[in-house]
C-alpha positions in Angstrom: 22.1 -3.8 -12.8 22.3 -4.7 -9.2 24.0 -1.3 -8.5 21.3 0.6 -10.3 18.6 -1.0 -8.2 20.5 -0.1 -5.0 21.0 3.4 -6.2 17.3 3.8 -6.9 16.3 2.4 -3.5 18.6 4.8 -1.8 17.2 7.8 -3.7 13.6 6.7 -2.8 14.5 6.4 0.9 16.1 9.8 0.9 13.1 11.4 -0.7 10.8 9.6 1.7 12.8 10.8 4.7 12.7 14.4 3.5 8.9 14.2 3.1 8.4 12.8 6.5 10.6 15.6 8.1 8.6 18.3 6.3 5.3 16.8 7.4 6.5 16.4 11.0 7.7 20.0 11.1 4.3 21.3 9.9 2.1 19.2 12.2 4.0 19.9 15.5 3.0 23.6 15.9 -0.6 22.8 15.1 -0.7 20.3 18.0 1.0 22.7 20.3 -1.5 25.5 19.4 -4.4 23.1 20.0 -3.1 22.2 23.5 -2.4 26.0 24.5 -5.2 27.8 26.4 -7.2 30.5 24.6 -6.3 34.2 25.2 -9.4 36.4 25.6 -10.0 40.0 24.6 -9.9 41.2 28.2 -6.4 39.7 28.6 -5.2 41.3 25.4 -6.6 44.7 26.6 -5.0 44.3 30.0 -1.6 43.6 28.4 -1.9 46.6 26.1 -2.7 48.9 29.1 0.0 47.5 31.3 -2.6 46.3 33.7 -2.7 42.9 35.4 -5.0 40.3 33.6 -8.4 39.6 35.0 -8.5 37.3 37.9 -5.2 38.6 39.3 -5.5 40.9 42.3 -3.3 44.0 42.3 -1.4 44.7 45.4 -3.0 47.6 47.4 -0.7 50.4 48.4 -1.8 52.3 51.5 -1.6 56.0 50.7 -0.8 58.3 53.6 -3.5 60.6 55.0 -3.7 64.3 54.5 -1.9 66.1 57.3 -3.1 69.7 57.9 0.3 70.9 59.2 2.0 69.4 56.1 -0.4 71.1 53.8 0.2 74.5 55.5 3.9 74.2 55.2 3.7 73.1 51.5 1.6 76.2 50.8 4.7 78.4 50.5 5.1 82.1 51.2 1.5 82.9 50.2 0.4 81.2 53.5 2.0 84.0 55.5 -0.5 86.8 54.6 -3.4 84.3 54.9 -2.1 83.3 58.4 -1.9 87.0 59.4 -5.5 87.6 58.2 -6.7 84.6 60.2 -5.1 86.0 63.4 -6.7 89.4 62.7 -10.2 87.8 62.2 -9.9 85.9 65.6 -8.7 89.0 67.4 -11.4 91.3 66.0 -14.2 88.9 66.5 -13.2 88.4 70.2 -13.0 92.2 70.7 -16.4 92.9 69.1 -18.1 90.1 71.0 -16.8 91.6 74.3 -17.6 95.3 73.3 -21.0 94.7 71.8 -22.5 93.2 75.0 -25.8 95.0 76.1 -24.2 96.1 79.4 -21.4 97.8 77.5 -23.7 99.6 75.0 -26.9 100.2 76.9 -26.4 99.5 80.7 -29.6 98.4 82.4 -28.8 100.4 85.5 -28.4 103.6 83.5 -31.7 103.1 81.6 -33.6 102.3 84.8 -32.2 105.3 86.6 -33.0 107.8 83.9 -36.5 106.4 83.3 -37.2 106.8 87.0 -36.0 110.4 86.9 -38.3 111.1 83.9 -41.4 109.6 85.5 -43.2 111.9 85.7 -41.6 114.3 83.2 -42.1 117.4 85.4 -39.6 116.1 88.0 -36.8 115.4 85.6 -33.6 117.0 86.6 -31.0 117.5 83.8 -28.2 118.0 86.4 -28.9 114.6 88.1 -29.2 112.9 84.7 -25.8 114.4 83.6 -24.2 112.9 86.7 -25.7 109.5 85.9 -24.4 109.7 82.3 -20.9 110.4 83.6 -21.1 107.4 86.0 -22.2 105.0 83.3 -19.7 105.6 80.5 -21.2 104.0 77.4 -22.4 104.9 73.9 -25.9 105.3 75.3 -24.7 107.7 78.0 -22.8 109.8 75.5 -25.9 110.2 73.3 -28.0 111.3 76.3 -25.2 113.7 77.4 -25.3 115.4 74.0 -29.0 115.9 74.5 -28.7 117.2 78.0 -26.0 119.8 76.9 -28.6 121.1 74.4 -31.1 121.8 77.2 -32.9 125.1 76.5 -33.1 124.5 72.7 -36.2 123.3 70.8 -37.0 119.6 71.0 -36.3 119.1 67.3 -32.8 120.4 67.7 -32.2 118.1 70.7 -33.4 115.1 68.8 -31.2 116.0 65.8 -28.2 116.3 68.1 -29.0 112.9 69.6 -29.3 111.4 66.1 -25.9 112.8 65.0 -24.2 111.6 68.1 -25.8 108.2 67.7 -24.5 107.9 64.1 -21.0 108.9 65.2 -21.0 106.3 68.0 -22.3 103.6 65.6 -19.7 104.4 63.1 -16.9 104.1 65.7 -18.2 100.7 66.8 -18.5 99.5 63.2 -15.0 100.5 62.2 -13.5 97.2 63.3 -16.3 95.2 61.7 -15.3 96.6 58.4 -11.9 94.9 58.8 -13.7 91.6 59.1 -15.6 92.3 55.9 -12.2 93.1 54.2 -10.8 89.8 55.4 -13.8 88.0 54.0 -13.3 89.6 50.6 -9.5 89.6 50.3 -8.4 86.3 51.8 -9.9 84.1 48.9 -8.1 86.3 46.4 -4.8 85.8 48.3 -5.5 82.0 48.1 -6.3 82.2 44.4 -3.1 84.1 43.7 -1.1 81.5 45.5 -2.8 78.7 43.5 -2.2 80.4 40.1 1.5 81.0 41.0 1.8 77.3 42.1 0.4 76.0 38.9 2.7 78.3 36.8 5.6 76.8 38.7 4.3 73.3 38.2 4.0 73.6 34.5 7.3 75.3 34.2 9.1 72.5 36.1 7.3 69.9 33.9 9.3 71.1 30.9 12.6 70.0 32.5 12.0 66.6 34.0 14.5 64.0 35.0 14.4 60.5 33.4 12.9 58.9 36.6 9.8 61.2 36.7 6.8 61.4 34.4 5.1 64.6 33.5 1.7 63.6 34.9 3.3 62.8 38.3 5.1 66.2 38.3 1.9 68.1 37.4 -0.3 66.3 39.9 2.1 67.0 42.7 2.4 70.7 41.7 -1.3 71.3 41.4 -1.9 69.4 44.7 0.4 71.8 46.4 -0.9 74.9 44.7 -4.5 74.3 45.7 -3.6 74.5 49.4 -3.6 78.3 49.4 -7.1 78.4 48.0 -8.3 76.0 50.6 -6.7 78.1 53.4 -8.2 81.3 52.0 -11.7 79.9 52.0 -11.3 78.5 55.5 -10.5 82.0 56.7 -13.0 83.9 54.5 -16.1 82.0 55.3 -16.1 82.4 59.1 -15.1 86.1 58.6 -18.1 86.8 56.4 -20.5 85.0 58.8 -19.0 86.9 61.8 -19.1 90.3 60.0 -22.8 89.9 59.1 -23.8 88.7 62.6 -21.9 91.6 64.3 -23.4 94.2 62.0 -26.9 92.9 62.8 -26.1 92.9 66.5 -24.7 96.5 66.3 -27.8 97.7 64.5 -30.1 96.1 67.0 -28.3 97.6 70.0 -28.2 101.2 68.6 -31.8 101.0 67.6 -32.6 100.4 71.3 -30.4 103.4 72.2 -32.3 105.6 69.7 -35.7 104.5 71.2 -34.4 105.1 74.7 -33.0 108.6 73.9 -36.3 109.7 72.2 -38.2 108.6 75.3 -36.0 110.9 77.4 -36.0 113.8 75.0 -39.5 115.1 75.8 -38.4 115.6 79.5 -36.2 118.5 78.2 -39.0 120.3 76.4 -40.1 122.4 79.4 -36.6 124.0 79.5 -36.8 125.2 75.9 -35.9 129.0 75.7 -35.7 129.3 79.5 -32.7 127.5 80.9 -29.5 125.9 79.8 -27.2 123.3 81.3 -23.4 123.8 81.5 -20.7 121.2 81.7 -20.8 121.1 85.5 -24.5 120.2 85.5 -25.7 123.6 86.6 -28.8 125.2 85.1 -28.7 128.9 84.1 -31.3 131.3 82.9 -31.6 132.2 79.3 -33.4 135.6 80.0 -31.3 138.3 78.4 -32.5 140.9 80.9 -30.6 139.0 83.6 -27.1 137.9 83.7 -26.3 134.8 81.6 -24.8 133.2 84.7 -27.7 133.9 87.1 -29.0 130.8 88.7 -32.6 129.9 88.2 -35.0 130.2 91.3 -34.7 126.5 91.9 -30.9 125.6 91.5 -29.9 122.0 91.3 -29.2 120.4 94.7 -25.7 120.1 96.0 -23.7 116.9 95.4 -25.0 115.3 98.6 -28.6 116.0 97.7 -27.9 114.8 94.1 -26.8 111.5 95.5 -29.9 111.3 97.7 -32.2 112.1 94.7 -30.4 109.5 92.5 -30.6 106.9 95.2 -34.4 107.7 95.5 -34.7 107.2 91.8 -33.0 103.8 92.0 -35.3 102.7 94.8 -38.3 104.0 92.8 
């Protein structure tokens, strides 16, 4: 009887110990959870995006600046024709700025001398004017020379000859400006071609990446390099287009002044129409068919010494 009571007491103690162990195992996590800090939605989002949680400052990495020389070297072989075009633009622009000066196209001394010779018109000497044209070699003097060598023809024919010569001279001066226009149009296309090729290469290389590189990193680097050629093409094309337009306007203005000057001189040759002609040596000859074609007119041009004196008098006047 005594053993049965001990056995019951032992069974109850064992059951009670098991119950206490279960209750303690259930209550402990709840108490720990209550003591832990709450996790916000921002922190969960930051963890999901591999970003540092709010309140923590990310270390700032100083990215290197853009070096122009590095960009040029990374542009590849397409930078070579763009560089050649840039040198051509600089050379042509310098040449046209020097050749389109007013003193090169329409010298002030030449215009002043011929205007003095043609004032009044009845004392204009084509021989003296021809010597002045040969002294002041310029587009304006070549236009006037073509007029003087038509001495003896109607005024309309003289003006037509001057207009044709003027157009030829203007076309010769504008030939190099056309190369600037070509550079302004072709250089951006060269840059675009380099960019398209660079992007093709970048996407092709992204298909075979190593384990230590991501596709986004590879593509961004390839596109960054490819855009260098487009930038270089625009840097060459924009100044070339501005220079071409400016030089074309400058050329048109100067040759308009030559046209006005030539048409002011042309009426001085009207009295010689059908009567006299001027040869390459500056000598007037009669156009009367009853006489010899080489017969000098009653008032031949003065000898070289007298020509110089007359021209010096024109300059003083």
